[in-house]
KOLDREN-340176 format. One record per residue (C-alpha): residue in three letters; x, y, z. Coordinates in nm, 4 decimals, padded with zeros to 6 digits. Each point is the difference from the previous one (the first is absolute). Layout:
BEGIN
+------+----------+----------+----------+
: type :       px :       py :       pz :
+------+----------+----------+----------+
:  ALA :        X :        Y :        Z :
...
+------+----------+----------+----------+
This chain:
BEGIN
+------+----------+----------+----------+
: type :       px :       py :       pz :
+------+----------+----------+----------+
:  MET :  05.8564 :  10.0453 :  05.7111 :
:  ALA : -00.1002 : -00.1479 : -00.3325 :
:  ASN :  00.0263 : -00.3727 : -00.0627 :
:  PRO :  00.3527 : -00.0914 : -00.1066 :
:  THR :  00.0793 : -00.1451 : -00.3398 :
:  GLU :  00.3060 : -00.2005 : -00.0965 :
:  ALA :  00.2213 :  00.1658 : -00.2598 :
:  THR :  00.3049 : -00.1605 : -00.1543 :
:  LEU :  00.3173 :  00.2026 :  00.0449 :
:  GLY :  00.1568 :  00.1219 : -00.3231 :
:  THR :  00.3090 : -00.1805 : -00.1297 :
:  GLU :  00.2326 :  00.0829 : -00.2863 :
:  SER : -00.1078 : -00.1896 : -00.3118 :
:  SER :  00.3527 : -00.0425 : -00.1383 :
:  SER :  00.0774 : -00.2641 :  00.2625 :
:  ARG : -00.3356 : -00.1636 :  00.0713 :
:  ARG :  00.0998 : -00.3192 : -00.1773 :
:  SER :  00.3006 : -00.0419 :  00.2274 :
:  GLY : -00.2043 :  00.0715 :  00.3129 :
:  LEU :  00.2264 :  00.2884 :  00.1005 :
:  LYS : -00.1446 :  00.3111 :  00.1594 :
:  GLN :  00.2260 :  00.2841 : -00.1118 :
:  SER : -00.1135 :  00.2452 :  00.2705 :
:  VAL :  00.1009 : -00.2509 :  00.2693 :
:  LEU :  00.3358 : -00.0503 : -00.1688 :
:  ARG :  00.0690 :  00.3751 : -00.0174 :
:  ARG : -00.0805 :  00.0429 :  00.3699 :
:  MET :  00.2301 : -00.2885 :  00.0907 :
:  ILE :  00.2905 :  00.1350 : -00.2050 :
:  LYS : -00.0446 :  00.3543 :  00.1329 :
:  ALA : -00.0185 : -00.1265 :  00.3596 :
:  GLU :  00.3220 : -00.1966 : -00.0442 :
:  LEU :  00.1735 :  00.2986 : -00.1589 :
:  GLU : -00.1078 :  00.2270 :  00.2870 :
:  ARG :  00.1135 : -00.2599 :  00.2545 :
:  ARG :  00.3480 :  00.0013 : -00.1516 :
:  ARG :  00.0045 :  00.3790 : -00.0212 :
:  THR : -00.0660 :  00.0266 :  00.3738 :
:  ARG :  00.3343 : -00.1740 :  00.0504 :
:  ASN :  00.1715 :  00.2042 : -00.2719 :
:  PRO : -00.1692 :  00.3289 : -00.1058 :
:  ARG :  00.2305 :  00.0173 : -00.3053 :
:  TYR : -00.1183 : -00.3378 : -00.1269 :
:  SER : -00.1224 :  00.0560 : -00.3576 :
:  LEU : -00.2442 : -00.1772 : -00.2267 :
:  ARG :  00.2924 : -00.0911 : -00.2252 :
:  ALA :  00.1801 : -00.1644 :  00.2939 :
:  PHE : -00.3234 : -00.1752 :  00.0971 :
:  ALA : -00.0403 : -00.1402 : -00.3525 :
:  ARG :  00.3646 : -00.1082 : -00.0026 :
:  ASP : -00.0387 : -00.1856 :  00.3318 :
:  LEU : -00.3149 : -00.1722 : -00.1308 :
:  GLU :  00.1779 : -00.0839 : -00.3264 :
:  PHE : -00.2709 :  00.1814 : -00.1920 :
:  ASN :  00.0062 :  00.2592 : -00.2776 :
:  SER : -00.0293 :  00.3436 :  00.1648 :
:  ALA : -00.2020 :  00.1574 : -00.2848 :
:  HIS : -00.2455 : -00.2922 :  00.0013 :
:  LEU : -00.0332 :  00.0178 :  00.3785 :
:  SER : -00.0658 :  00.3744 : -00.0156 :
:  GLU : -00.2783 : -00.0522 : -00.2558 :
:  VAL : -00.1578 : -00.2714 :  00.2178 :
:  LEU :  00.0019 :  00.2298 :  00.3032 :
:  ASN : -00.1568 :  00.2821 : -00.2045 :
:  GLY : -00.2729 : -00.2269 : -00.1375 :
:  LYS :  00.1271 :  00.0349 : -00.3569 :
:  ARG :  00.0959 : -00.3641 : -00.0385 :
:  ALA : -00.1316 : -00.3302 :  00.1291 :
:  MET :  00.2061 : -00.2883 :  00.1329 :
:  SER : -00.0685 : -00.3670 : -00.0543 :
:  LEU : -00.0725 : -00.2229 :  00.2973 :
:  GLU :  00.3201 : -00.1957 : -00.0633 :
:  ALA :  00.2168 :  00.3157 :  00.0002 :
:  ALA : -00.1763 :  00.1324 :  00.3098 :
:  LEU :  00.0600 : -00.3214 :  00.1924 :
:  ARG :  00.3684 :  00.0050 : -00.0921 :
:  LEU :  00.0162 :  00.3596 :  00.1186 :
:  VAL : -00.1710 : -00.0809 :  00.3289 :
:  GLU :  00.2451 : -00.2827 :  00.0682 :
:  ARG :  00.2751 :  00.2630 :  00.0216 :
:  PHE : -00.1888 :  00.2133 :  00.2536 :
:  SER :  00.0919 : -00.2083 :  00.3040 :
:  ASP :  00.2112 : -00.2908 :  00.1201 :
:  ASP : -00.2902 : -00.1181 :  00.2158 :
:  PRO : -00.1880 : -00.2817 : -00.1851 :
:  LYS : -00.3184 :  00.0741 :  00.1988 :
:  THR :  00.0001 :  00.3654 : -00.1047 :
:  VAL :  00.0591 : -00.0925 : -00.3627 :
:  SER : -00.2810 : -00.2563 :  00.0131 :
:  GLN : -00.2428 :  00.2569 :  00.1442 :
:  LEU :  00.0891 :  00.2515 : -00.2707 :
:  GLN : -00.0449 : -00.2640 : -00.2697 :
:  ASP : -00.3427 : -00.0927 :  00.1383 :
:  ARG : -00.1054 :  00.3651 : -00.0136 :
:  LEU :  00.1005 :  00.0242 : -00.3655 :
:  LYS : -00.2003 : -00.3095 : -00.0884 :
:  GLU : -00.3171 :  00.1135 :  00.1760 :
:  LYS : -00.3111 :  00.0141 : -00.2142 :
:  PRO : -00.1701 :  00.3391 : -00.0350 :
:  LYS : -00.1895 :  00.0575 :  00.3230 :
:  LYS : -00.3422 :  00.1437 :  00.0548 :
:  THR : -00.0750 :  00.2891 :  00.2235 :
:  VAL : -00.3355 :  00.0777 :  00.1585 :
:  VAL : -00.1104 :  00.3447 : -00.1116 :
:  ALA : -00.3293 :  00.1616 :  00.0933 :
:  ASP : -00.2517 :  00.0461 : -00.2820 :
:  VAL : -00.0097 :  00.3713 :  00.0786 :
:  VAL :  00.3650 :  00.0184 : -00.1081 :
:  LEU : -00.0192 : -00.2349 : -00.2986 :
:  ARG : -00.2978 :  00.1895 : -00.1414 :
:  ASN :  00.1671 :  00.3376 :  00.0457 :
:  PRO :  00.2203 :  00.0685 : -00.3062 :
:  VAL :  00.1580 :  00.3021 :  00.1694 :
:  ALA :  00.1116 : -00.2140 :  00.2948 :
:  LEU :  00.1559 : -00.2535 : -00.2388 :
:  ALA :  00.1764 :  00.2799 : -00.1890 :
:  VAL :  00.1329 :  00.1437 :  00.3268 :
:  LEU :  00.1259 : -00.3434 :  00.1033 :
:  ALA :  00.1765 : -00.0299 : -00.3356 :
:  MET :  00.1601 :  00.3445 :  00.0321 :
:  LEU :  00.1548 : -00.1036 :  00.3313 :
:  HIS :  00.2162 : -00.2432 : -00.1972 :
:  SER :  00.1612 :  00.2943 : -00.1780 :
:  ASP :  00.3678 :  00.0717 :  00.0652 :
:  ASP : -00.0984 :  00.3391 :  00.1449 :
:  THR : -00.2766 :  00.0151 :  00.2606 :
:  SER :  00.1423 :  00.2830 :  00.2085 :
:  GLY : -00.2710 :  00.2452 : -00.1039 :
:  GLY : -00.2849 : -00.1778 :  00.1778 :
:  ALA : -00.3657 :  00.0608 : -00.0859 :
:  GLU :  00.0664 :  00.3263 : -00.1835 :
:  TRP :  00.2579 : -00.1634 : -00.2302 :
:  ILE : -00.2312 : -00.2953 : -00.0700 :
:  ALA : -00.2893 :  00.2343 : -00.0802 :
:  ARG :  00.2163 :  00.1984 : -00.2424 :
:  SER :  00.1303 : -00.3202 : -00.1641 :
:  LEU : -00.3489 : -00.1434 : -00.0507 :
:  GLY : -00.1661 :  00.3290 : -00.0890 :
:  LEU : -00.2452 : -00.0250 :  00.2905 :
:  LYS : -00.0976 :  00.2110 :  00.2988 :
:  LYS :  00.2030 : -00.0376 :  00.3173 :
:  SER : -00.3208 : -00.0689 :  00.1951 :
:  GLU : -00.0703 : -00.3050 : -00.2214 :
:  ILE :  00.3476 : -00.1345 :  00.0658 :
:  GLU : -00.0257 :  00.0565 :  00.3745 :
:  SER : -00.3354 : -00.1815 :  00.0099 :
:  SER :  00.1460 : -00.3010 : -00.1816 :
:  LEU :  00.3069 :  00.0027 :  00.2225 :
:  ARG : -00.2265 : -00.0223 :  00.3055 :
:  GLN : -00.1642 : -00.3085 : -00.1498 :
:  LEU :  00.3334 : -00.1577 : -00.0844 :
:  ARG :  00.1436 :  00.0680 :  00.3450 :
:  ALA : -00.3153 : -00.1353 :  00.1660 :
:  GLU :  00.0524 : -00.3261 : -00.1927 :
:  ARG :  00.3730 :  00.0060 :  00.0869 :
:  LEU :  00.0939 :  00.0090 : -00.3677 :
:  VAL :  00.1920 :  00.3236 :  00.0594 :
:  THR :  00.2085 :  00.1049 :  00.2968 :
:  VAL :  00.2355 :  00.2854 :  00.0889 :
:  GLN :  00.3696 : -00.0699 :  00.0470 :
:  ASN :  00.2477 :  00.2755 :  00.0804 :
:  GLY : -00.2574 :  00.2591 : -00.1026 :
:  ARG : -00.0633 : -00.1615 : -00.3415 :
:  LEU : -00.3035 : -00.1855 : -00.1294 :
:  VAL :  00.0826 : -00.3653 : -00.0721 :
:  ALA : -00.2125 : -00.2680 : -00.1677 :
:  THR : -00.0017 : -00.3260 :  00.1979 :
:  VAL : -00.1068 : -00.2152 : -00.2992 :
:  ASP :  00.0674 : -00.0193 : -00.3720 :
:  ALA : -00.2640 :  00.1268 : -00.2415 :
:  PRO : -00.2963 : -00.2422 :  00.0264 :
:  VAL : -00.1478 : -00.1634 : -00.3081 :
:  VAL : -00.3713 :  00.0621 :  00.0477 :
:  SER : -00.1928 : -00.3007 : -00.1298 :
:  MET : -00.3799 : -00.0078 :  00.0107 :
:  GLY : -00.1747 : -00.3102 : -00.1288 :
:  ALA : -00.2602 : -00.2535 :  00.1011 :
:  ASP :  00.1330 : -00.0196 :  00.3561 :
:  GLN : -00.1058 :  00.3606 :  00.0506 :
:  GLY : -00.3565 : -00.0433 : -00.1146 :
:  LEU :  00.0467 :  00.1020 : -00.3622 :
:  MET : -00.1024 : -00.2040 : -00.3044 :
:  ASP :  00.1620 : -00.3439 : -00.0069 :
:  ASN :  00.1343 :  00.0616 : -00.3509 :
:  LEU :  00.1545 :  00.3396 :  00.0705 :
:  GLU :  00.3497 :  00.0778 :  00.1250 :
:  PHE :  00.1352 :  00.3484 :  00.0665 :
:  SER :  00.3549 :  00.0712 :  00.1149 :
:  SER :  00.1934 :  00.3240 :  00.0341 :
:  LEU :  00.3433 :  00.1097 :  00.1160 :
:  THR :  00.0950 :  00.3568 :  00.0895 :
:  VAL :  00.3770 :  00.0461 :  00.0111 :
:  CYS :  00.2655 :  00.2711 :  00.0010 :
:  VAL :  00.2194 : -00.0569 : -00.3056 :
:  ASP :  00.3232 :  00.1082 : -00.1610 :
:  PRO : -00.1199 :  00.1682 : -00.3257 :
:  ARG :  00.3056 : -00.1345 : -00.1795 :
:  ARG : -00.1427 : -00.3513 :  00.0366 :
:  LEU : -00.3311 :  00.0803 : -00.1700 :
:  PRO :  00.1066 : -00.1040 : -00.3535 :
:  GLU :  00.1046 : -00.3408 :  00.1322 :
:  ALA : -00.3222 : -00.0256 :  00.2016 :
:  LYS : -00.2056 :  00.0613 : -00.3154 :
:  LEU :  00.1893 : -00.2759 : -00.1787 :
:  LYS : -00.0720 : -00.2362 :  00.2889 :
:  ILE : -00.3708 :  00.0875 : -00.0228 :
:  ASP :  00.0043 : -00.0788 : -00.3725 :
:  GLU :  00.1680 : -00.3349 :  00.0718 :
:  PHE : -00.2556 : -00.0779 :  00.2693 :
:  MET : -00.2924 :  00.0722 : -00.2326 :
:  LEU :  00.1467 : -00.2278 : -00.2676 :
:  GLN :  00.0524 : -00.2749 :  00.2567 :
:  MET : -00.3603 :  00.0299 :  00.1193 :
:  ARG : -00.1286 : -00.0176 : -00.3569 :
:  GLU :  00.1988 : -00.3191 : -00.0612 :
:  PHE : -00.1221 : -00.1394 :  00.3341 :
:  PHE : -00.3678 :  00.0515 : -00.0840 :
:  ASP :  00.0415 : -00.1120 : -00.3618 :
:  ALA :  00.1013 : -00.3439 :  00.1288 :
:  GLY : -00.3374 : -00.0652 :  00.1648 :
:  ALA : -00.3474 : -00.0853 : -00.1295 :
:  ALA : -00.1277 :  00.3500 : -00.0793 :
:  SER : -00.3680 :  00.0692 :  00.0758 :
:  LYS : -00.0319 :  00.3389 :  00.1750 :
:  VAL :  00.1347 :  00.3499 : -00.0670 :
:  TYR :  00.1989 :  00.1821 :  00.2697 :
:  GLU :  00.2016 :  00.3191 : -00.0061 :
:  LEU :  00.3364 :  00.0403 :  00.1734 :
:  GLN :  00.1358 :  00.3526 :  00.0472 :
:  VAL :  00.3306 :  00.1189 :  00.1451 :
:  GLN :  00.0356 :  00.3711 :  00.0717 :
:  LEU :  00.3164 :  00.1859 :  00.0960 :
:  TYR : -00.0422 :  00.3715 :  00.0605 :
:  PRO :  00.1442 :  00.2721 :  00.2271 :
:  TRP : -00.1899 :  00.1322 :  00.2978 :
:  ALA :  00.1040 :  00.3578 : -00.0714 :
:  ILE :  00.0925 :  00.1888 : -00.3173 :
:  ALA :  00.3317 :  00.1734 :  00.0660 :
:  GLU : -00.0735 :  00.2963 : -00.2249 :
:  SER : -00.3313 :  00.0949 :  00.1588 :
:  GLY :  00.0251 : -00.1530 :  00.3454 :
:  LYS : -00.3489 : -00.1405 : -00.0432 :
:  LYS : -00.1018 : -00.3586 :  00.0569 :
:  SER : -00.0276 : -00.2103 : -00.3152 :
:  LYS : -00.3402 : -00.1407 : -00.0849 :
+------+----------+----------+----------+
């Protein structure tokens, strides 16, 4: 097995300042909703929102990843999950956790297909398995199956109820001086499965980030020239089914 490398797990940028991990929040809300539905199969999302004293449309958007929630709102929501102070405290601690790091083998981090497969497993529909992933990415099924073997060997993917499931969020691959590269070079990448409707907002956020970085560097004593690039592009072109270059 290749030497492992630490990779920071991806978090949702809209709530980084508040320290809230939206994926954790969604899992917590969904788990609580399912727990209540086991007692009452007719229990609806609208009833759930009413009991939590929360706007049902807003809650639906949070669960679908279309809207972020502030740390303050999330903590208020969690306080209504249980009457047990210990349970509430544990849930609050989970929300406040800093982004963790996961140990991922270099053979996975340096395999773009494996990272794309891992991202696809965060899609709302993973019932098609390797064949569906291959068709979605415009690759051969054999390539997908090879990457899945790597991911399962590293326990980044498992099978639950006959479906492939990712055990971690999409890792932010960061290679810098600690990995033997030039001390003045930093390279980071994130491969994620996205909702295409959020792309216009994502592009605006990239523009804002670039302006912020320019202002950040302008404030220092300038002496060397660097180039900062941010690229956002699809893995596959829908019309042709071929991988984008």
